[in-house]
N, C-alpha and C positions, 0 to 999 in steps of 0.2 A: 504494500500500500504506500509506504514511504517513497519507494522507488518510482511508482507511477505518479505520485504527487510531484516529485522532482522533475520527471519528464514533462509534466504539464507546464511547470514553470519555465523550463528550457524552451518549449515550443512557443510560449507567450513572449519570451525574450526575443526570439528570432522574429516573431511577427512585428514586435515594436521596432526592430532594426530594419523594417521594410523588406525583409527577405520574403520572397513569394514561395510559400510552402503549401502545396495542395494536400489537405487532410480530409479524408471522407467525413461526412457529417456524423455518421454513426460513431466513428472513432473519436471525433472531437467531443461529442456529447458524453461518451464514456469517460474520457479524460477529465472533462469538467465535473462530472458527478463524483469521480474519485477524489478530485481536489476538494470539492465541497464536503464530502464525507470525512476527509482528513482534517479539514478545518473544524468540522462538527466534533470529531474525536478530541482535537486539541482544546476546544472550548469545554468539553466535559472534564478533562483533567484540570483545567484552570478553575472551574467552578467547584470541583470536588473538594478542594482544600480550603474553600472560603466559607465564611459564615453567612447565614445561619445553617445549621445542619438539620435537615428535615428528618429526624429520627422516627417520628410517628408515621409519616408517609412511607419511609423506607421499610418499617416493619409491616405495614399494610401490603406493600408490594411483594415483600418476601412471602407473606401468607398467600397472596393471590397466585404467585408463580409456583411456589413450592407445594403447599398443602393441596391445592386444587389440581396439581399435576400428578399426584401420587398414584391414583388409580390408572391413569393412562400409561405412565412409565412402568408401573408394576405389571400390567397386562402385557405390554410390549416386551419387557424383559423376560417374563415367564415363557411367552411363546418363542422368543428368540432362543432360549435355552433348550426348549423342547425340540424345535425344528433343527437346530444345529446338531444336536445329539442324534436324532433320528436319521439325518442325512449322512452323517459321518460314520456312524457305527458300522454299517455294512461294509464300507471300504476298508476300515481297520480290521474287521473280522477276516477279510480275504487274505490279509498278510499276517494274521495271528497276533495283531498288536492292539486288541481291544483293551488291554490293561493300560495303554497310554491315553485312553479316552479322557479321564478326569484332568490330567495335566494339560493335554492339548486344548480341551474346551476352556479350562481356566485361563490359560495364557492368552488364547484368542479373544475371549470375552473381555478380560481386564485390559489388555494392551490396546486393542483396536476396535473390535466389532461393537462392544458395549458402548464406549464413549461416542462413537460416530453415529450409531443408530439412534441412541437416546437423545443426542444433541439435535439430530434431524427431526425427531418427534417433537422435541421442545421448540424447535424453530417453527414448526407448523402451528403449534398452539400459542406460544408466548410471543414470538415476533409478529405474527399476523394480528394477534390481539392488541399488542401495543400500537401497531401501525393503524389499525382501525379506530382505536380509542383516541389517540392523539389526532388522527385525521379528522374525526368527528368534532373534536374540540376546536380544531383550526377552522373548519368551514363554518361552524356555528359561532365563531368569533369569541369563544370562551377564553382562548389564549390571549387575544387582544384585550379583553376585559381585565385579565389578570395583570397585564402590563400597565394598563391605565390606572389600576388601583394601587400600584406601587409594589406588587408582588413580582418576584423573579420567576417567571414560568419555566425557564430552562432549569433552574435549580430544583424547583418543586416537582416538575413533571419528568424531565429527562434524566437528571443525575440519579434520582432515587430508583428509577426503573432499570437503568443500566447497572447500577451497583447491586440491586436486588438480583438481577440475572447472573452477575458475576458470583454472588454468594450461593445462589440456589442451584445452578446447573451442576456444579461438582457434587453436591449432596444428592441430587437426583440421579446422577450417573452412578455413584457408589450404591445407592439403593437399587437401581435397575440392574447393576452387575450382580448384586447379591441375589435378587429374585431370579435372574437368568441362571446362575449357578445352582440354585435350588431346583429349578425346572429340569436342568440337565441331570442332577442327582436323582430326581424322581424317575426319569426314564431309565437311568442306569440301574436303579433299584428294582424296577419292574422288568426290564429286559435282561439285564446281566446279573441279577441277584447280588448287587454290590450295596453294602450298607452305607448309610449316609455318613457315618464316622470315617469309614475307609475312603469314601469319595473325597470328602473335604480334607482329609489328611494328605492325600495325593495332590490335591489342588494346591494347598499351601506349601507343600514340600517343593513343588515345581516353580512357584512364584518367587521372584527375587525383587529387590528394591529397584533394579533397572527395568522391571516390568511395570511396577506400580507408580513410581515417581513421575515418569513422563506422561502417563495417562492422566494423573491428577493435575499436573501443571497445565497440560493443554486444555483440560476441561474448564479452567478459568478463562482462557482465551476464547473458548467456545461460548461461554456465558457473555463475555464482553461483546463478541460479534453479534450474538442474538439480540442483546439489548440495544446495541448501537444502531444496527441497521433498522430495527423496528422503530426506534425513536426518530431516527433521521427521516425515514419515509413518512411517518405520521406527522412530525413537527413541520415539515415542509410541504404538506399536502396542499394541492390546488384543485381548481375546477369543480368545486362543489361536491355533491354526494358521489358523483362518478369518480372523483379523485380519491375518495375514501376507499372504494373497492380496489382501485389501482394501487394505492399505497399498501393495503393489506396483502395483495397478491405479489407485488414486487418485493415486499419485505421478505416473504418466504423464499422467493427465487434467489435474491441476492444473498440472503443469509446462508442458504444451502450451498451456493457456490463458494462463499467465503469460508465455510466450515471445511470443505474439501481442501481448499488452499492452505488453511491453517494446519490441517492434519498432515498434508504433504510436508510442510516445513518442519513440523514437529518430528515426523518420522526421519526426515533427512538429518536434522540436528542430533536426534537420539542415536542414529547410526554412526555419526562422527564421534560422539563422546563415549559411547559404550561398545564400539567395535574394537 
């Protein structure tokens, strides 16, 4: 994101120097939006450490994002564990390696599949919800009314939601991973007559800090991306009620794309430090 922002500034500098550079409109619009998103993120960090601290609103947003996502994340994690075990077990049985099932499933879910899938599920619920909520407030001029009354709407609406997403997404990912491992253990107990104690002993024996730490660290960045894009799209919503739907839809699309980019960077950096 920082590199694209710098590229936007370089292109603007060349334009000011009267160099004729033909840039397609789609690429120009993309670079402008990346620059605006980068400025929006910078404003978030600036407002984050300034007073007043809206703790009551932050707690309310944490409840809205965390507690009300438990059922969705739990069902997703449970089905993820069931499906992954059912699909993988026949292949391992062909090689006589079904004893590796707990460790393989545990490492796969904790390191990669759990965080990404649950972050995408949360992007669909949380990011679109934020975009629709703030977009509705923008088109009905509620944000303008807050500015006129002397309240800082960015501090109250944006900072609290992004910070709540940063705090809640890692907890939801840990919760979803635990439910997914329980679903996998249930299948192993039913199909392979493996006790729950033996299953989880094998899982925790296989897991190392190099598996857990990167997954937890990148989950904070997932939360930041989910909250940032949703707030950005909703806060800058235009064109009335049509814009609210567009803001909600584009928030999910942009967030999903950004999650995959963050995941790739996290895997690349992890490979460098732990290889």
